[in-house]
N, C-alpha and C positions, 0 to 999 in steps of 0.2 A: 504494500500500500504506500502511495506517495502522499506526503503531507507537508504542509508548511505551518510553522508556529511563529506568531509575531506578538508583540506586546509593547505598550508604552509608546505608541506613535504620537500621542498628545496633539492630534490634528487641531490646527488653529488657523484662522484666517490670516493671522499675522505672519505665518510661515508657509506661504503658498508652495515653496519648493518641496516641502515634506508631503503636502497633499499630492503634488504632481508625481512624486516617487511612488506613493501608495497607489494612485490610479494606474500607473504604469505596471506595477506588480499585479494588480487585479486584471488588467487587460492582456497581460502577457503570461508570465510564469504560472500564475494561479489558474489559468485555463487548461493546463495540462496535468493537474494533480487531482487527486480524489477528494482531499479535504483541506480546508484552511481553518486554523484555530487562532482566534484573536483573544489573548489572555489578559484583557483589561486595559484601561486607559487608551482606548482607541482615540478618544477625543480629549482635549485639554479640559473641557467641561461639557457636561450634558445636563440640560435643565428640564428635560422631559421629552417624551416622544412627540409632542406637538412643536418641537423646535423647528423653526421655519427659515433658518439662515441659509444663505447660498451654499455654504460649506456643507451643512447637513444634507441638503437636497442633492447636491452634486455627488457626495460620497455614497449616499444611499442608492442613488441610481446606478452607480458603478458596482456596488456590492450586489445589487439585485441582478445586474447583467451577468456578473460572474457566477452567481448561483444558478441563473437560468441556463448557463452554458454547461452545467452538469457538475460543478464543483460544490461539494457540501461545505457549508460555512457554520462554524460554531463560535459563540461569543461568550466570554466571561466578563462580568462587571469588575471594574477596577475602583480605585479610590477617587478618581476624577469623574468617571461615568457610571456611578452606582445607580443612576436613575434610568439606565437603559431598560426598556420594558418590552412586553409582548407585542405591542404595536410596531415598534422598531424592528423586532425580529421577523414579524410577519411581512413587513414591507420589503425587507431585503432577502427573504427566503432562507432565514438562518434559524438555528436552534440556540436558545440561551442555555448556558451551562451553570450548574450550581458552583458555589465557592470551592468545592472539592469535587473533581471529576476524574474518574479512572477510565482510561481508554487503552487500546492496543496500539503501540508505537514501536516500530522496528523489532517486532516479535516479542515485546515485553510489556506486561501491564505497567502503565505509566500514569502517575498522578499529575494532574494539571491544576495549577493555582495561579491567582494573580500574584500572590506572594506577601501581601501586606499582613496577613494573619500570622506570618512567621516572624515578624519583627516585634517580638514580645517586649523589648526594652523601650519601644516607642509608645509609652503609656498614654501620652497626651493625644497622639493620633488615634489610638485604639478607642479612647473615650469618645472622641469625635465620631469615629466610625459607628460605634454603638448608637449614638444619637441619630445620625442621618440614615441609618438602616432601619430605624423603627418605622413600621407602617403608618402609625399615627402622624409622626413628623413628616413623612413623605406625602401623605394625603393633604396635610395642611400646606406644605410647600407647593405642591402641584396645583393647588387651588388658586394660587396667586397669579397675577398677570405675567406674561413673558418678560416684560421690562423689569419687574421687581425681581424675578428669578435670575435674570442676567446680572443685575446689580449685586445680588447675593453671591453669585459665582465669582464675580470679579473681586469682591471683598475677600472671599475665602482664598482665592488664588494669591492675592497680595499678602494675606496673613501667613499663608504657607511659605511664600518666598522669604518673608521677614524672619520666620521661625528658622528656616534652613540656614539663613545667613547668621543668625544668632548661634546656632549649633556649630557652624564653621568657626566662628570667632572664638568659641570656647573649646574647640577641638573635640566635640562630641558627635559630630555628624556621622563619621564612619561607623561608630559603635551603635548609636541609638537607631539609625535608619537601616541597618543591615539585619539579616536574619539571625535568629538564635539557633546555634547548633543543636541545642536540646530540643527546641521546637521542631526543627527539621526531622530529627531522628524519631521523635515521638509521633509525628504526623505520618511519616512513612511506615512506621510499625503499625499504626492504627489502620492504615489502608492496605497493608500487606504488599507493599511495592518495593522494588529495588531501583526505580527511576522516578525522579521528580523533575518537572519542568515548570518554571515560574518566571515572572518578570518583577516589576515594581522597584527593585533596588537600583536598576540602571547599571549593574556591574556584570556585563556579559562574561560568562566563563563556564567551563565544565569542571565540576568538582568531584573527584573520586572520594568515596567514603566507605565505611563498613558498618553494617547493621547486624549486630550479634554475630560477628565474624564472617558475614557474607558480603562480598563486594557489591557496592551500590554506586549510584551516581546522581548528582544534582546538577541540572543544566539551567543556567540563568540567561534569560533573553535580555538583550540590550534595549536602550531607548532609541528613538528616531530623531533626537535633537541633532546628532551628528553622525550616528552609526548606521541607520537604516538596517538594523539587526534583524535576522531571521534564522530559524532553525529549519533545515530541510531534512526530511526523512524519506528514504527511498529503499524499499525492501528492509534489510537489516542495517543499513548505513545511515548514520546521523552526521550532519555537518552544520556547525554553528558559524554563521557568517556575520561579521561586523567590522566596522572600521575603528581602529583605535582612536580614543578621544584625543583631540589635539592638545 
């Protein structure tokens, strides 16, 4: 089975070159594979399935065309696009995946995650995540006009940037925003897998590890700010493609 895995594109009207790369992938390489997996943060922000921006409409048309060509598309929610819903999935012909999804990849049961739930030291973010994933909070938020939701998303993005800069200044960014080794091992044990693929941390790499003496692997997808990262699976072969950060 041929598959492509991507994450953390953070599509934004302010970065049209990234959108162009994504559209090229959908119109080209993704037409010759069996499945495309998007593991969260496809968009820099998603304020609801009634989003009517030019970027939202353009990318949904391209995803729908890719799906119509025969490529199956699977989407996980990330920390930026946690409001992706069934209307979005239906519009593009995709299936929404839960936070933990086990599939067959390169002949091995493989756990797919966005990755934020593995960052157990990032307690401030996890508290925010619990708030915005609450159905009552989401219902209230989605009842607001698009303009109000866009303003909230912009404020949340600015707050996130300020917090990350603060963590950099205090040299805590690398530890707080990366995954916990204990969380990785516990999660892989819980799902009985020897391979985990995730994004979120923007640190693309393939990590060899051992679970109870058995060889295992954690594959981290990169972001699309500079890397246009993707993982390609063909038969039993896996290749992680990314450009080193400048």
